[in-house]
C-alpha positions in Angstrom: 0.2 0.1 0.1 1.0 3.6 -0.4 1.4 4.6 3.0 3.9 1.6 3.4 6.4 2.9 0.6 9.6 5.0 1.3 8.9 7.4 -1.1 5.7 8.2 0.6 7.7 9.5 3.6 10.5 11.6 1.6 11.8 13.9 3.8 13.0 16.4 0.7 9.4 17.3 -0.4 6.6 19.3 1.8 4.0 16.6 1.3 6.6 13.7 2.6 7.4 15.6 5.7 4.1 16.0 6.6 3.2 12.6 5.8 5.6 11.5 8.3 4.4 14.1 10.9 1.1 12.7 10.6 2.1 9.5 11.2 4.2 10.5 14.0 1.5 12.9 15.7 -1.0 10.2 15.4 1.3 7.4 17.3 2.3 10.2 20.0 -1.3 11.4 20.5 -2.9 7.7 20.9 -0.2 6.9 23.3 -0.9 10.0 25.3 -4.9 9.5 25.7 -4.0 5.7 26.8 -1.3 6.9 29.3 -3.6 9.9 30.2 -6.7 7.8 31.3 -4.4 5.2 33.0 -2.7 8.1 34.9 -6.1 9.7 35.8 -4.4 13.0 34.3 -6.0 16.0 32.5 -3.1 17.2 31.6 -1.7 14.2 28.9 -5.1 13.9 28.0 -5.0 17.6 27.0 -1.5 16.4 25.2 -3.4 13.5 23.5 -6.3 15.9 22.0 -4.0 18.5 21.4 -2.2 15.9 19.1 -5.2 14.5 17.7 -6.1 18.0 16.3 -2.5 18.7 14.9 -3.0 15.1 12.9 -6.1 16.4 11.5 -5.3 19.6 10.6 -1.9 18.4 9.4 -3.7 16.0 7.0 -6.1 18.6 5.6 -2.7 20.8 5.0 -1.4 18.1 2.9 -4.5 17.9 1.2 -4.3 21.5 0.3 -0.5 21.3 -0.9 -1.4 18.5 -3.3 -4.4 20.6 -4.7 -2.0 23.2 -5.1 0.3 21.3 -6.8 -2.2 20.0 -9.4 -3.5 23.1 -10.0 -0.3 24.3 -11.1 0.4 21.5 -13.5 0.4 22.3 -16.8 -0.9 18.8 -17.6 -3.5 19.0 -15.2 -4.9 22.4 -16.4 -7.6 20.5 -18.2 -8.6 18.4 -15.1 -12.3 18.7 -14.2 -11.3 20.0 -10.5 -9.6 22.7 -12.4 -12.5 23.6 -14.4 -14.3 24.5 -11.3 -11.8 26.2 -9.7 -10.2 28.4 -12.2 -8.3 30.7 -9.6 -6.5 27.7 -8.3 -6.2 26.7 -4.5 -4.0 29.0 -3.0 -7.3 30.7 -0.9 -7.3 27.2 0.7 -3.8 27.6 2.5 -4.6 30.6 4.6 -8.3 29.1 5.7 -6.4 25.8 7.0 -3.6 27.5 8.8 -6.1 30.1 10.6 -8.5 26.9 11.3 -5.9 25.1 12.9 -4.7 27.9 15.1 -7.9 29.0 16.3 -9.0 25.2 17.1 -5.7 25.2 18.7 -6.4 28.1 21.0 -10.1 27.3 21.5 -8.7 23.7 22.7 -6.3 25.2 25.1 -8.8 27.8 26.5 -11.4 24.9 27.1 -8.7 22.8 29.1 -7.5 26.0 30.9 -11.0 26.1 32.2 -11.4 23.0 33.7 -7.6 23.6 35.3 -9.1 26.3 37.6 -12.0 24.2 38.2 -9.9 21.0 39.2 -7.3 23.7 41.3 -10.5 25.2 43.2 -12.1 21.7 43.8 -8.9 20.6 45.7 -6.8 19.2 42.8 -6.3 15.8 41.3 -4.7 12.7 42.4 -2.7 10.7 39.6 -0.5 7.9 38.6 3.2 9.6 38.9 4.5 6.4 37.6 2.9 6.1 34.1 2.9 9.7 34.1 6.5 9.9 34.0 7.2 7.2 31.7 4.9 8.8 29.3 6.5 12.5 29.8 9.9 10.7 29.0 9.0 9.0 25.9 7.2 12.1 24.6 10.2 14.5 25.2 12.4 12.1 23.2 9.8 11.7 20.1 8.8 15.3 19.8 12.5 16.7 20.3 13.3 14.3 17.6 10.6 15.2 15.2 10.9 19.2 15.5 14.6 19.5 15.0 13.7 17.0 11.9 11.2 18.9 10.2 13.0 22.3 11.5 16.0 21.1 9.2 13.7 19.7 6.3 12.0 23.2 5.6 15.5 24.5 5.0 15.5 23.5 2.0 11.7 22.8 1.6 10.5 26.8 2.7 7.2 25.8 3.4 4.7 27.6 5.4 2.6 24.6 6.4 5.8 22.9 7.2 7.2 26.0 9.4 3.7 25.9 11.5 4.0 22.0 12.0 7.7 22.3 13.3 6.2 25.2 15.5 3.4 22.4 17.1 6.3 19.7 17.4 8.1 22.4 19.4 5.5 23.0 21.3 4.7 19.9 22.2 8.5 19.3 23.2 7.9 22.2 25.7 4.8 20.7 26.9 6.4 17.4 27.7 9.1 19.1 29.1 6.7 20.6 31.8 5.2 17.4 32.5 8.6 15.5 33.2 9.7 18.1 35.5 6.1 18.8 37.4 5.4 15.0 37.7 9.4 14.3 38.8 8.7 16.8 41.3 5.3 15.5 42.6 7.2 12.1 43.0 10.1 13.6 45.0 7.5 15.4 47.3 5.2 12.1 47.5 6.8 10.9 51.3 7.5 14.8 52.2 5.4 17.4 54.4 4.4 19.0 51.1 2.7 15.8 49.6 -0.5 18.0 49.8 1.0 19.9 47.2 1.1 17.2 44.2 -2.6 17.2 43.9 -2.5 20.6 42.3 0.3 20.0 40.3 -1.5 17.9 37.1 -4.2 21.0 37.0 -1.2 23.8 37.6 0.7 22.6 35.2 -2.1 22.0 32.5 -2.7 25.7 33.1 0.5 26.9 31.8 0.6 25.1 29.1 -2.8 26.2 28.0 -1.8 29.9 28.3 1.3 29.3 26.4 -0.5 27.1 23.8 -2.9 30.1 23.6 -0.3 32.7 22.6 1.9 30.4 20.2 -0.7 30.1 17.3 -1.4 34.1 17.3 1.1 35.1 14.7 -0.1 32.3 12.3 -4.1 33.2 12.6 -3.1 37.0 12.3 -1.1 36.3 9.1 -3.9 34.0 7.8 -6.8 36.5 8.6 -4.5 38.9 6.8 -4.5 36.8 3.9 -7.9 35.8 3.9 -9.0 39.5 4.2 -6.4 40.3 0.8 -4.6 42.8 2.7 -1.9 44.5 0.8 1.7 43.6 1.8 3.7 46.3 2.2 7.0 45.4 0.9 5.2 43.7 -2.2 3.6 46.4 -3.0 6.4 48.8 -3.0 8.4 46.5 -5.0 5.5 46.0 -7.7 4.9 49.9 -7.5 9.2 50.4 -8.1 9.2 48.6 -11.2 5.8 49.5 -12.6 7.2 53.4 -11.9 10.5 52.4 -14.2 8.7 51.2 -16.9 6.3 54.2 -16.8 9.2 56.3 -17.1 10.9 54.0 -20.0 8.1 54.0 -22.3 6.4 57.4 -21.4 3.1 55.8 -20.5 1.0 58.2 -18.5 0.3 56.5 -15.3 -0.1 52.8 -14.0 -2.0 51.4 -11.1 -1.4 48.3 -9.3 -3.3 45.8 -7.0 -1.3 43.2 -5.0 -2.4 40.5 -2.6 -0.9 37.6 -1.1 -2.9 34.7 -0.3 -1.1 31.7 1.4 1.8 30.9 -0.7 0.8 32.7 -4.2 1.4 36.3 -4.8 -1.3 37.9 -6.8 -0.4 40.9 -8.8 -2.2 43.0 -11.3 -0.8 46.0 -13.1 -2.4 48.5 -15.4 -0.7 51.2 -17.6 -2.3 54.1 -18.8 -0.7 54.9 -22.2 -1.1 58.0 -24.3 -3.5 57.5 -27.1 -1.7 59.2 -29.4 0.8 56.7 -29.4 1.3 54.5 -32.3 0.3 51.4 -32.9 2.0 48.0 -31.4 1.9 44.7 -32.5 0.7 42.1 -30.0 4.4 40.6 -29.9 5.5 44.1 -28.9 3.2 44.2 -26.2 4.0 40.8 -24.9 7.6 41.4 -25.1 6.6 44.1 -22.8 4.9 42.0 -20.5 8.1 39.6 -20.3 10.3 42.9 -19.3 8.1 43.8 -16.5 7.7 39.9 -15.7 11.4 39.8 -15.4 12.0 42.8 -13.9 9.0 41.3 -10.8 11.3 38.9 -10.3 10.5 35.4 -8.5 8.5 33.8 -11.6 7.0 30.6 -10.1 3.4 29.0 -10.6 2.9 30.2 -7.3 2.5 33.7 -9.0 -0.8 35.1 -10.5 0.5 38.2 -12.9 -2.0 40.1 -15.0 -0.5 43.1 -17.2 -2.9 45.3 -18.7 -2.4 48.2 -21.2 -4.9 50.5 -21.9 -5.7 54.4 -23.0 -9.2 54.8 -20.8 -8.5 55.3 -16.9 -11.9 54.0 -16.1 -10.2 50.4 -17.2 -7.7 51.0 -14.3 -10.2 51.4 -11.4 
């Protein structure tokens, strides 16, 4: 089957890294839920739920990556899917990233409320032995995955993979907190401070939830910016600089630009107002001028949607 093939988990590709992350996340999450129930630890159960949410969202990320890849493949342009989504699938990327971050925040807020309730109710007794074992195993596994994915993304350069690496780093920090907390509870068990032990699980859960709430905020903010088509300042400045140079070089009247970043896709529309008195040009000449502008803008790729128009009527630029 395809999920057993080594090529399915190729660490040099975005999809391969995400598949590997899904498999590892599911294994850690399932283990967390089992150990959490056995140890009666809401902290470990939350870790498992957090991981399962990550599995679902990473799978959706993988699906979006595949759709974007297919939509930018020339051989697939006549496919039924592309005929229904002629503008591509870039808009799905910020939606998935935004939903993923929002779900993480909501899950953390819900767990934080439960943690406060447990603290006010006298804490929670847990089995420290299984809890410590899980903390050690998950810490090693999650740290290894975080380092592996960050290293892989140095060459891939994917926002999805970057977010996934951040999630693994968050999970690693959480496991380290578990180990310190449960280890401290085990040491305090036979001392005069034993009364603190029942409060360890909900207290650390509350701290972890506060950290988890903050971590995805940047991703959610950027996703919302992409969804709302907020113009990136740097990209707008670069496009306008190139356009002004073309206007000055060819004696055009003015230009108007419309720029947005949607996920990994850059959408650029450029309108040039040409003097009506200019001599007619052949279509080949206009195409050469478009090529010149495209080269000046740079970074030509399948993730750039570039439209260049010439008109003598300003109303067509609005």
